C-alpha positions in Angstrom: -49.7 -186.5 126.4 -48.7 -187.0 129.8 -45.6 -188.8 130.8 -47.6 -191.6 132.7 -49.6 -192.3 129.3 -46.5 -192.1 127.2 -44.6 -194.7 129.6 -47.5 -197.0 129.3 -47.5 -196.9 125.6 -43.5 -197.4 125.5 -43.9 -200.3 127.6 -46.2 -202.1 125.5 -44.2 -204.3 123.0 -46.1 -202.2 120.2 -46.0 -198.8 121.8 -43.1 -197.5 119.7 -45.1 -198.3 116.7 -48.3 -196.7 118.0 -46.8 -193.5 118.7 -44.9 -193.6 115.4 -48.4 -194.3 113.7 -50.0 -191.4 115.7 -47.4 -189.1 114.7 -47.6 -189.9 111.2 -51.4 -189.6 111.0 -51.1 -186.3 112.8 -48.7 -185.1 110.2 -51.0 -185.9 107.4 -49.5 -189.3 106.1 -52.8 -191.1 106.4 -55.3 -192.6 108.6 -54.0 -195.4 111.1 -56.0 -197.7 109.2 -53.8 -197.1 106.0 -50.7 -197.5 108.0 -48.9 -200.9 109.2 -45.5 -201.5 110.4 -43.0 -202.3 108.0 -39.4 -203.7 108.1 -37.1 -201.5 110.5 -34.7 -199.4 109.2 -31.8 -198.3 111.2 -32.9 -194.6 111.7 -35.9 -194.1 109.4 -39.6 -194.5 110.1 -41.0 -196.9 107.8 -44.7 -197.9 107.0 -46.7 -199.8 104.7 -49.4 -198.8 102.2 -51.3 -201.3 100.3 -53.3 -200.5 97.2 -54.2 -201.2 93.5 -52.1 -199.4 90.8 -54.4 -197.4 88.9 -51.9 -195.1 86.9 -48.5 -195.3 85.7 -47.1 -191.8 85.2 -43.6 -192.6 84.1 -40.7 -194.8 85.0 -40.4 -194.1 88.8 -44.0 -192.4 89.5 -47.3 -194.1 89.9 -50.8 -194.0 91.7 -52.6 -196.3 93.7 -56.0 -196.7 94.9 -55.8 -197.3 98.6 -58.8 -197.0 100.9 -60.9 -195.4 98.2 -58.3 -192.5 97.6 -55.8 -192.1 94.8 -52.2 -191.8 96.2 -49.2 -190.7 94.2 -46.3 -192.8 94.8 -42.6 -191.7 94.0 -40.2 -195.0 94.0 -37.3 -194.4 96.2 -33.8 -194.5 95.5 -34.5 -194.4 91.7 -34.6 -191.8 89.3 -35.9 -192.7 85.6 -35.8 -190.6 82.3 -38.0 -187.6 82.3 -41.2 -187.9 80.2 -42.1 -184.6 78.4 -44.0 -182.2 80.6 -44.8 -179.2 78.3 -42.7 -177.4 75.3 -40.7 -175.9 78.1 -39.8 -179.2 79.6 -39.2 -181.7 76.9 -38.6 -185.2 77.7 -35.5 -187.5 77.6 -34.7 -190.2 75.5 -35.8 -193.6 76.7 -38.5 -192.1 78.9 -41.4 -193.9 77.2 -39.4 -197.2 77.4 -39.0 -196.8 81.1 -42.8 -196.1 81.8 -43.9 -199.0 79.8 -41.3 -201.4 81.6 -42.6 -200.1 85.0 -46.4 -200.5 84.0 -45.5 -204.0 82.8 -44.2 -204.8 86.2 -47.0 -203.4 88.2 -50.0 -201.9 86.3 -53.3 -203.2 87.6 -51.7 -205.2 90.6 -52.5 -204.7 94.2 -49.2 -204.0 96.0 -48.0 -203.3 99.7 -45.3 -200.6 99.5 -42.6 -200.1 102.3 -42.7 -196.3 102.5 -40.4 -193.8 104.0 -42.0 -190.5 104.0 -43.9 -187.8 101.7 -41.7 -185.5 99.2 -42.3 -182.0 98.6 -44.6 -182.9 96.0 -46.8 -184.7 98.6 -46.1 -188.2 96.8 -45.4 -191.2 99.0 -41.6 -192.4 98.5 -41.4 -196.0 98.6 -39.9 -199.5 97.9 -42.0 -201.5 95.8 -42.1 -205.2 96.7 -42.5 -207.8 94.2 -43.2 -211.4 94.3 -39.9 -212.6 93.2 -38.1 -211.0 96.3 -37.0 -208.2 94.3 -38.4 -204.7 94.4 -39.7 -202.8 91.3 -37.2 -200.1 92.0 -34.1 -202.7 91.8 -35.9 -204.1 88.5 -35.9 -200.8 87.0 -32.4 -200.2 87.5 -31.1 -203.7 86.7 -32.9 -203.5 83.5 -31.3 -200.3 82.4 -34.7 -198.3 82.7 -33.6 -196.0 85.7 -30.5 -194.6 87.5 -29.6 -195.5 91.1 -30.4 -191.9 92.6 -27.2 -190.5 93.6 -28.4 -186.7 93.3 -27.1 -184.5 96.1 -24.2 -187.1 96.8 -26.6 -189.9 97.2 -28.9 -188.1 100.1 -31.9 -190.0 98.4 -30.3 -193.3 98.4 -31.9 -196.0 100.7 -31.1 -199.3 99.1 -27.1 -200.1 99.1 -27.7 -202.6 96.2 -28.8 -200.1 93.5 -25.5 -198.6 92.5 -24.3 -202.3 91.8 -27.3 -203.1 89.7 -26.8 -199.7 87.8 -23.1 -200.9 87.2 -24.0 -204.2 85.7 -26.7 -202.8 83.4 -23.9 -200.1 82.3 -21.8 -202.7 81.6 -24.1 -205.0 79.8 -25.1 -201.7 77.7 -28.9 -202.6 78.4 -31.7 -200.1 78.3 -30.7 -196.6 78.5 -27.1 -197.6 78.5 -27.3 -198.4 75.0 -26.7 -194.3 74.8 -23.2 -193.8 74.9 -23.6 -190.8 77.3 -27.1 -190.8 78.9 -28.0 -187.7 80.8 -28.8 -188.3 84.7 -32.5 -187.2 85.6 -31.2 -184.7 88.0 -29.0 -183.1 85.4 -31.7 -182.9 82.9 -34.0 -181.3 85.0 -31.5 -178.3 85.8 -29.8 -178.1 82.6 -32.6 -178.5 80.1 -35.7 -177.4 82.4 -34.3 -174.8 84.4 -31.6 -173.5 82.5 -33.1 -174.3 79.2 -30.0 -175.7 77.6 -31.1 -179.0 76.0 
């Protein structure tokens, strides 16, 4: 792109969004038609992705149908109990309850997601706004169905409200906090799945 074209785009009030959308489309994050500017974040590119929920895999992962394509969504800033994958990767206590709680919130609904990026598994990492002003991410944590994701010293944390919501759920001993010492999913994946020390 020439400097003149780039300057013209940037001078337009939506120039920044257009350049971002083009970069995202080239990076394989979807067609320009699937992307719309979302709420601004300090130093992260955000975009929206709209579609109908067609499957809930667990307490923090689901699939939407958007523009005729199925797209897997990983909910941002939370980590829910792991469901059983196979004999070598057993599930955690409360995994089914977490999955059921998420399904009750979003199954079959058409949602507009606020997304950040794709993860290494090619899932869209998104906040999931609900009609009441909260996100499904926040509800899962507030109801004791997921942790605020503090893996890697919080490098995946984008919602500053989540640690407080987790603390309230823990103090109220609701959901997974009924267990005296629930294992964080990132610790479970390492100890149980990788080290086989369940």
